[in-house]
MDAnalysis code that builds the backbone (N, CA, C; Angstrom):
import MDAnalysis as mda
import numpy as np

u = mda.Universe.empty(456, n_residues=152, atom_resindex=np.repeat(np.arange(152), 3), trajectory=True)
u.add_TopologyAttr("name", ["N", "CA", "C"] * 152)
u.add_TopologyAttr("resid", np.arange(1, 153))
u.add_TopologyAttr("resname", ["MET", "GLY", "VAL", "CYS", "LEU", "GLU", "GLU", "ARG", "GLY", "LEU", "VAL", "LEU", "ARG", "GLY", "GLY", "TYR", "LEU", "ASN", "PRO", "LYS", "ASN", "THR", "GLY", "SER", "SER", "LYS", "SER", "ASN", "PHE", "GLN", "ARG", "ILE", "LEU", "VAL", "LEU", "ARG", "TYR", "SER", "SER", "LEU", "GLY", "ASP", "VAL", "ALA", "LEU", "THR", "ASN", "PRO", "VAL", "LEU", "ASP", "GLN", "LEU", "SER", "ALA", "ALA", "TYR", "PRO", "GLY", "ALA", "GLN", "ILE", "ALA", "TYR", "ALA", "THR", "LYS", "ASP", "ARG", "PHE", "ALA", "PRO", "ALA", "ILE", "SER", "ALA", "HIS", "PRO", "ALA", "LEU", "LYS", "ARG", "VAL", "ILE", "LEU", "PHE", "THR", "GLY", "GLY", "GLY", "PHE", "PHE", "ASP", "PHE", "LEU", "SER", "HIS", "LEU", "SER", "GLN", "ILE", "ARG", "SER", "PHE", "SER", "PRO", "ASP", "LEU", "VAL", "VAL", "ASP", "LEU", "HIS", "ASP", "SER", "LEU", "ARG", "THR", "ARG", "LEU", "LEU", "ARG", "PRO", "PHE", "LEU", "GLY", "LYS", "ALA", "ARG", "LEU", "LEU", "ILE", "TYR", "ASP", "LYS", "GLU", "ALA", "ILE", "GLN", "ARG", "ARG", "LEU", "LEU", "VAL", "LYS", "LYS", "LEU", "ASN", "ASP", "GLU", "PRO", "SER"])
u.atoms.positions = np.array([
    [-8.090, 4.786, 17.161],
    [-7.617, 5.599, 16.119],
    [-7.847, 4.707, 14.821],
    [-8.521, 5.281, 13.961],
    [-8.913, 4.680, 12.479],
    [-7.728, 4.736, 11.654],
    [-7.731, 4.081, 10.792],
    [-6.813, 4.086, 9.502],
    [-7.487, 5.091, 8.624],
    [-6.545, 6.251, 8.219],
    [-7.249, 7.377, 7.406],
    [-6.580, 6.938, 5.864],
    [-7.432, 6.948, 4.869],
    [-6.733, 6.894, 3.712],
    [-7.501, 7.934, 2.650],
    [-6.825, 8.692, 1.854],
    [-7.264, 9.595, 0.833],
    [-8.143, 8.925, 0.069],
    [-9.330, 9.266, -0.122],
    [-10.328, 8.449, -1.010],
    [-10.000, 8.731, -2.533],
    [-10.001, 7.614, -3.081],
    [-9.887, 7.753, -4.604],
    [-10.438, 6.620, -5.222],
    [-11.801, 6.393, -4.755],
    [-12.633, 5.246, -5.322],
    [-12.613, 4.169, -4.449],
    [-12.039, 4.165, -3.245],
    [-12.257, 2.984, -2.227],
    [-12.080, 3.574, -0.848],
    [-12.515, 3.175, 0.107],
    [-12.524, 3.718, 1.516],
    [-11.981, 2.693, 2.505],
    [-10.934, 2.984, 3.167],
    [-10.436, 2.100, 4.413],
    [-10.388, 2.909, 5.478],
    [-11.324, 2.554, 6.472],
    [-11.332, 3.215, 7.620],
    [-11.403, 2.355, 8.848],
    [-10.811, 2.639, 10.057],
    [-10.555, 1.856, 10.999],
    [-10.154, 0.347, 10.727],
    [-9.403, 0.188, 9.722],
    [-8.905, -1.033, 9.416],
    [-9.758, -2.035, 8.653],
    [-11.056, -1.438, 8.133],
    [-11.968, -2.217, 7.419],
    [-12.234, -1.820, 6.027],
    [-12.184, -2.624, 5.006],
    [-12.404, -2.250, 3.740],
    [-14.015, -2.140, 3.705],
    [-14.425, -0.858, 2.869],
    [-15.790, -0.633, 2.793],
    [-16.086, -0.444, 1.328],
    [-16.351, -1.687, 0.563],
    [-16.442, -1.562, -1.089],
    [-17.819, -0.735, -1.440],
    [-18.884, -0.407, -0.394],
    [-19.868, 0.169, -0.689],
    [-19.640, 1.702, -1.219],
    [-18.467, 2.066, -0.896],
    [-18.190, 3.610, -1.137],
    [-17.310, 3.685, -2.432],
    [-17.180, 2.461, -3.069],
    [-16.516, 2.676, -4.451],
    [-17.052, 3.090, -5.675],
    [-18.314, 2.889, -5.574],
    [-19.097, 3.477, -6.785],
    [-18.969, 2.384, -7.884],
    [-18.457, 1.196, -7.377],
    [-18.493, -0.055, -8.453],
    [-18.486, -1.354, -7.825],
    [-18.643, -2.297, -8.625],
    [-18.951, -3.513, -7.890],
    [-17.601, -3.993, -7.478],
    [-17.642, -5.035, -6.668],
    [-16.472, -5.728, -6.203],
    [-15.749, -6.314, -7.359],
    [-16.380, -6.820, -8.211],
    [-15.655, -7.644, -9.270],
    [-14.782, -6.788, -10.169],
    [-14.722, -5.420, -9.950],
    [-14.109, -4.561, -10.975],
    [-12.685, -4.753, -10.641],
    [-12.085, -5.072, -9.476],
    [-10.647, -5.063, -9.260],
    [-10.250, -6.641, -9.256],
    [-9.418, -6.907, -10.363],
    [-9.053, -8.216, -10.297],
    [-7.467, -8.385, -9.952],
    [-6.645, -7.361, -10.307],
    [-5.316, -7.313, -9.737],
    [-5.075, -6.210, -8.872],
    [-4.788, -6.473, -7.573],
    [-4.505, -5.326, -6.649],
    [-3.110, -5.504, -6.202],
    [-2.469, -4.228, -6.089],
    [-1.140, -4.081, -5.671],
    [-0.891, -3.242, -4.391],
    [-0.397, -3.743, -3.471],
    [-0.134, -3.157, -2.269],
    [1.386, -2.587, -2.316],
    [1.698, -1.305, -1.859],
    [3.054, -0.687, -1.936],
    [3.412, -0.441, -0.485],
    [4.362, -0.911, 0.253],
    [5.099, -0.632, 1.255],
    [6.422, -1.191, 1.370],
    [7.361, -0.073, 1.370],
    [8.852, -0.298, 1.133],
    [9.513, -0.619, 2.347],
    [9.022, -0.014, 3.559],
    [9.801, -0.101, 4.779],
    [8.793, 0.337, 6.013],
    [9.426, 0.154, 6.930],
    [10.335, -0.602, 7.545],
    [9.830, -2.113, 7.956],
    [10.611, -2.684, 8.639],
    [10.118, -4.291, 8.891],
    [8.924, -4.231, 9.753],
    [8.872, -3.640, 10.644],
    [7.529, -3.419, 11.562],
    [6.393, -3.100, 10.782],
    [6.573, -2.031, 9.995],
    [5.425, -1.441, 9.147],
    [4.911, -2.484, 8.214],
    [5.893, -3.199, 7.424],
    [5.438, -3.979, 6.529],
    [4.690, -5.143, 7.302],
    [4.965, -5.725, 8.224],
    [4.396, -6.682, 9.074],
    [2.981, -6.200, 9.458],
    [2.781, -4.929, 10.051],
    [1.614, -4.500, 10.498],
    [0.532, -4.374, 9.185],
    [0.919, -4.715, 8.008],
    [-0.090, -4.282, 6.956],
    [-0.856, -5.506, 6.587],
    [-0.512, -6.875, 7.382],
    [-1.326, -7.993, 7.378],
    [-2.751, -7.787, 7.371],
    [-3.236, -6.973, 8.259],
    [-4.783, -6.679, 8.248],
    [-5.395, -6.027, 6.999],
    [-4.578, -5.310, 6.378],
    [-5.020, -4.682, 5.003],
    [-5.194, -5.754, 4.036],
    [-4.208, -6.682, 3.951],
    [-4.427, -7.924, 3.087],
    [-5.463, -8.672, 3.362],
    [-5.647, -8.979, 4.682],
    [-6.856, -9.588, 4.881],
    [-8.301, -9.127, 4.452],
    [-8.358, -7.929, 4.532],
    [-9.674, -7.073, 4.101],
    [-9.662, -6.914, 2.633],
    [-8.566, -6.867, 2.083],
    [-8.632, -6.812, 0.747],
    [-9.017, -8.173, 0.105],
    [-8.507, -9.323, 0.728],
    [-9.011, -10.507, 0.345],
    [-10.439, -10.713, 0.443],
    [-10.815, -10.486, 1.565],
    [-12.266, -10.658, 2.094],
    [-13.299, -9.718, 1.152],
    [-12.841, -8.733, 0.824],
    [-13.644, -7.798, -0.043],
    [-13.624, -8.040, -1.605],
    [-12.491, -8.571, -1.949],
    [-12.319, -8.893, -3.557],
    [-11.720, -10.324, -3.501],
    [-12.640, -11.446, -3.089],
    [-12.109, -12.730, -3.037],
    [-11.493, -13.333, -4.431],
    [-11.807, -12.768, -5.470],
    [-11.339, -13.350, -6.797],
    [-10.182, -12.661, -7.287],
    [-9.733, -11.527, -6.547],
    [-8.687, -10.777, -7.046],
    [-7.200, -11.365, -6.712],
    [-6.383, -11.151, -7.488],
    [-4.972, -11.380, -7.386],
    [-4.265, -10.319, -6.742],
    [-3.514, -10.668, -5.588],
    [-3.103, -9.546, -4.746],
    [-1.503, -9.652, -4.836],
    [-0.871, -8.708, -5.054],
    [0.561, -8.697, -5.193],
    [0.963, -7.443, -4.185],
    [2.181, -7.706, -3.679],
    [2.760, -6.714, -2.606],
    [4.256, -6.526, -3.211],
    [4.335, -5.079, -3.248],
    [5.750, -4.418, -3.556],
    [6.544, -4.009, -2.366],
    [7.633, -4.432, -2.075],
    [8.420, -4.111, -0.890],
    [9.939, -4.309, -1.216],
    [10.783, -3.865, -0.332],
    [12.143, -4.210, -0.421],
    [12.613, -5.540, -0.166],
    [13.458, -6.214, -0.804],
    [13.664, -7.459, -0.687],
    [14.011, -7.982, 0.774],
    [14.562, -6.975, 1.486],
    [14.968, -7.576, 3.080],
    [13.663, -7.540, 3.967],
    [12.648, -6.898, 3.525],
    [11.236, -6.882, 4.287],
    [10.336, -8.072, 3.843],
    [10.659, -8.587, 2.584],
    [9.672, -9.736, 2.059],
    [9.352, -10.910, 3.044],
    [10.285, -11.410, 3.868],
    [9.950, -12.426, 4.792],
    [8.812, -12.144, 5.768],
    [8.524, -10.910, 5.855],
    [7.623, -10.334, 7.034],
    [6.137, -10.572, 6.322],
    [6.074, -10.660, 4.985],
    [4.887, -10.666, 4.303],
    [4.440, -11.733, 3.273],
    [5.541, -12.280, 2.943],
    [5.563, -13.205, 1.989],
    [4.646, -14.520, 2.170],
    [4.421, -14.909, 3.325],
    [3.572, -16.057, 3.562],
    [2.221, -15.651, 3.787],
    [1.799, -14.695, 3.530],
    [0.279, -14.295, 3.638],
    [-0.563, -15.040, 2.751],
    [-1.405, -15.680, 3.026],
    [-2.357, -16.466, 2.065],
    [-3.006, -15.696, 1.124],
    [-3.172, -14.435, 1.259],
    [-3.983, -13.754, 0.240],
    [-2.912, -13.342, -0.957],
    [-1.737, -13.376, -0.629],
    [-0.597, -12.890, -1.760],
    [-0.592, -13.939, -2.830],
    [-0.616, -13.400, -4.123],
    [-0.231, -14.305, -5.184],
    [1.029, -14.042, -5.543],
    [1.681, -12.934, -5.118],
    [3.245, -12.546, -5.655],
    [3.584, -11.427, -4.799],
    [4.932, -11.531, -4.597],
    [5.694, -10.449, -3.965],
    [6.684, -9.662, -4.957],
    [6.410, -8.406, -5.094],
    [7.629, -7.894, -6.007],
    [8.487, -7.164, -5.397],
    [9.680, -7.706, -5.377],
    [10.982, -7.143, -4.777],
    [11.623, -6.115, -5.470],
    [11.996, -5.066, -4.645],
    [12.710, -3.911, -4.983],
    [14.109, -4.375, -4.298],
    [15.038, -4.647, -5.243],
    [16.341, -4.737, -4.722],
    [17.405, -3.542, -5.145],
    [18.360, -3.367, -4.499],
    [19.155, -2.439, -4.598],
    [18.518, -0.899, -4.445],
    [19.081, 0.102, -5.087],
    [18.535, 1.469, -4.809],
    [18.974, 2.490, -5.800],
    [19.360, 1.863, -7.036],
    [19.757, 2.959, -7.928],
    [18.751, 3.087, -8.901],
    [18.899, 3.945, -9.893],
    [17.881, 4.381, -11.009],
    [17.553, 3.215, -11.742],
    [18.443, 2.260, -12.240],
    [18.243, 1.185, -13.030],
    [17.571, 0.014, -12.193],
    [17.744, 0.114, -10.886],
    [16.925, -0.914, -9.971],
    [15.609, -0.371, -9.913],
    [15.466, 0.751, -9.692],
    [13.973, 1.393, -9.754],
    [13.264, 1.134, -11.235],
    [13.865, 1.177, -12.306],
    [13.178, 0.877, -13.548],
    [12.982, -0.545, -13.707],
    [13.792, -1.599, -13.224],
    [13.580, -2.859, -13.102],
    [12.362, -3.212, -12.472],
    [12.269, -2.555, -11.208],
    [11.122, -2.778, -10.292],
    [9.786, -2.350, -11.035],
    [9.928, -1.099, -11.413],
    [8.667, -0.531, -12.046],
    [8.364, -1.594, -13.364],
    [9.102, -2.142, -14.120],
    [9.009, -2.925, -15.111],
    [8.015, -4.292, -14.369],
    [8.539, -4.667, -13.303],
    [7.850, -5.849, -12.747],
    [6.547, -5.425, -12.337],
    [6.213, -4.360, -11.805],
    [4.894, -3.900, -11.357],
    [4.024, -3.754, -12.534],
    [4.485, -3.149, -13.566],
    [3.801, -3.009, -14.895],
    [3.407, -4.273, -15.463],
    [4.212, -5.353, -15.573],
    [3.774, -6.537, -15.939],
    [2.834, -7.178, -15.275],
    [2.601, -6.804, -13.871],
    [1.596, -7.300, -12.956],
    [0.246, -6.545, -13.444],
    [0.177, -5.329, -13.979],
    [-0.852, -4.579, -14.608],
    [-1.948, -4.482, -13.448],
    [-1.727, -3.868, -12.322],
    [-2.953, -3.643, -11.410],
    [-3.826, -2.809, -11.847],
    [-5.138, -3.130, -11.455],
    [-6.218, -2.133, -11.569],
    [-6.559, -1.433, -10.299],
    [-5.931, -2.035, -9.271],
    [-6.177, -1.139, -7.884],
    [-4.761, -0.973, -7.246],
    [-4.267, 0.250, -6.845],
    [-2.897, 0.144, -6.241],
    [-3.374, 1.060, -4.814],
    [-2.725, 0.083, -3.661],
    [-3.023, 0.650, -2.329],
    [-1.622, 1.053, -1.929],
    [-1.318, 2.409, -1.736],
    [-0.155, 3.018, -1.387],
    [-0.160, 3.255, 0.197],
    [0.536, 2.187, 0.791],
    [0.524, 2.406, 2.269],
    [1.849, 3.194, 2.725],
    [2.548, 3.550, 1.764],
    [3.799, 4.238, 2.092],
    [3.646, 5.771, 1.961],
    [3.174, 6.206, 0.860],
    [3.213, 7.624, 0.204],
    [4.516, 8.221, 0.542],
    [5.529, 7.660, -0.201],
    [6.982, 8.173, -0.122],
    [7.429, 8.764, -1.450],
    [8.661, 9.195, -1.613],
    [9.077, 9.706, -2.702],
    [9.061, 8.598, -3.827],
    [9.578, 7.422, -3.307],
    [9.464, 6.311, -4.181],
    [8.178, 5.951, -4.875],
    [7.303, 5.903, -4.005],
    [5.736, 5.504, -4.381],
    [5.169, 6.637, -5.219],
    [5.632, 7.988, -5.073],
    [5.086, 8.929, -5.720],
    [5.717, 8.982, -7.108],
    [6.981, 8.534, -7.353],
    [7.615, 8.437, -8.556],
    [7.146, 7.438, -9.225],
    [6.458, 6.248, -8.782],
    [5.713, 5.082, -9.403],
    [4.458, 5.426, -9.961],
    [3.606, 6.225, -9.209],
    [2.362, 6.469, -9.559],
    [1.954, 6.709, -10.948],
    [2.745, 7.754, -11.511],
    [2.525, 8.191, -12.825],
    [2.628, 7.085, -14.109],
    [3.078, 5.986, -13.617],
    [3.425, 4.678, -14.730],
    [2.508, 3.538, -14.283],
    [1.571, 3.805, -13.603],
    [0.808, 2.826, -13.244],
    [-0.628, 2.681, -13.887],
    [-0.651, 3.297, -15.133],
    [-1.677, 3.161, -16.124],
    [-2.921, 3.732, -15.278],
    [-4.129, 2.989, -15.823],
    [-5.436, 3.389, -15.482],
    [-5.711, 2.753, -13.903],
    [-4.842, 2.474, -13.193],
    [-5.256, 1.802, -11.915],
    [-5.834, 2.746, -11.013],
    [-6.580, 2.390, -10.283],
    [-7.377, 3.167, -9.221],
    [-6.173, 3.439, -8.055],
    [-6.119, 4.239, -7.255],
    [-5.138, 4.584, -6.654],
    [-5.647, 5.012, -5.323],
    [-5.297, 4.424, -4.144],
    [-5.648, 4.692, -2.900],
    [-4.619, 4.887, -1.910],
    [-4.325, 6.032, -1.341],
    [-3.096, 6.538, -0.628],
    [-3.403, 6.551, 0.814],
    [-2.533, 5.883, 1.728],
    [-2.666, 6.063, 3.149],
    [-2.102, 7.301, 3.606],
    [-3.033, 7.936, 4.379],
    [-2.441, 9.516, 4.872],
    [-2.061, 9.194, 6.265],
    [-0.615, 9.266, 6.321],
    [-0.061, 9.079, 7.584],
    [-0.041, 10.145, 8.519],
    [-0.623, 11.208, 8.285],
    [-0.883, 12.241, 8.883],
    [0.391, 12.764, 9.446],
    [1.491, 12.954, 8.852],
    [2.725, 13.047, 9.480],
    [3.016, 14.266, 10.004],
    [2.341, 15.361, 9.358],
    [2.555, 16.823, 9.992],
    [1.834, 16.831, 11.380],
    [0.695, 16.198, 11.162],
    [-0.041, 16.275, 12.664],
    [0.756, 15.450, 13.660],
    [1.383, 14.351, 13.412],
    [2.158, 13.557, 14.309],
    [3.517, 14.423, 14.730],
    [4.013, 14.960, 13.878],
    [5.238, 15.695, 14.301],
    [4.937, 16.958, 15.306],
    [3.822, 17.655, 14.763],
    [3.327, 18.649, 15.805],
    [2.986, 18.249, 17.078],
    [2.382, 17.008, 17.152],
    [2.035, 16.517, 18.520],
    [3.423, 15.967, 19.168],
    [4.300, 15.300, 18.658],
    [5.542, 15.123, 19.244],
    [6.390, 16.382, 19.734],
    [6.360, 17.392, 18.944],
    [7.028, 18.740, 19.152],
    [6.283, 19.226, 20.478],
    [4.858, 19.384, 20.490],
    [4.376, 19.927, 21.497],
    [4.474, 19.209, 22.793],
    [4.532, 17.654, 22.759],
    [4.771, 16.969, 23.848],
    [6.181, 17.089, 24.517],
    [7.167, 17.270, 23.481],
    [8.619, 17.586, 23.866],
    [8.818, 18.899, 24.527],
    [8.041, 19.939, 23.997],
    [7.978, 21.092, 24.601],
    [7.506, 21.440, 26.157],
    [6.487, 20.553, 26.164],
    [5.940, 20.628, 27.555],
    [6.853, 20.431, 28.798],
    [6.820, 21.176, 29.792],
    [7.651, 20.835, 31.040],
    [7.382, 19.294, 31.600],
    [8.185, 18.694, 31.960],
    [8.096, 17.241, 32.618],
    [7.793, 17.317, 34.028],
])
């Protein structure tokens, strides 16, 4: 099963970054931000995405935004220049986190979460290209419901 991403200037399929489909050269992305806020296993499983981003854009600075309690699962990755921690959960915590993200000034954002939090962040990301992971949540839920409804 391949990785599905909604195309917004970049394609990631089957876990491999394909910069040929960007319509721009590799050097265009200098600051890449990856968003994934939970859970521990999901954050840890994003390591191959960081590997591919680093290989496709070797000169880029890559930052990763996640909750503080999940940072140990990703912070030692050699491709990362910075981990932007989200601490707390209130409105002012969100604004502080947004400020940290904006100070990084990404030109490519890879949203591996596609949650309410990341949807609230997106309008404030300036002119960054946005790539959103399609979790196919509806299809997964329908499959699970179908499997649960079948007699065993």
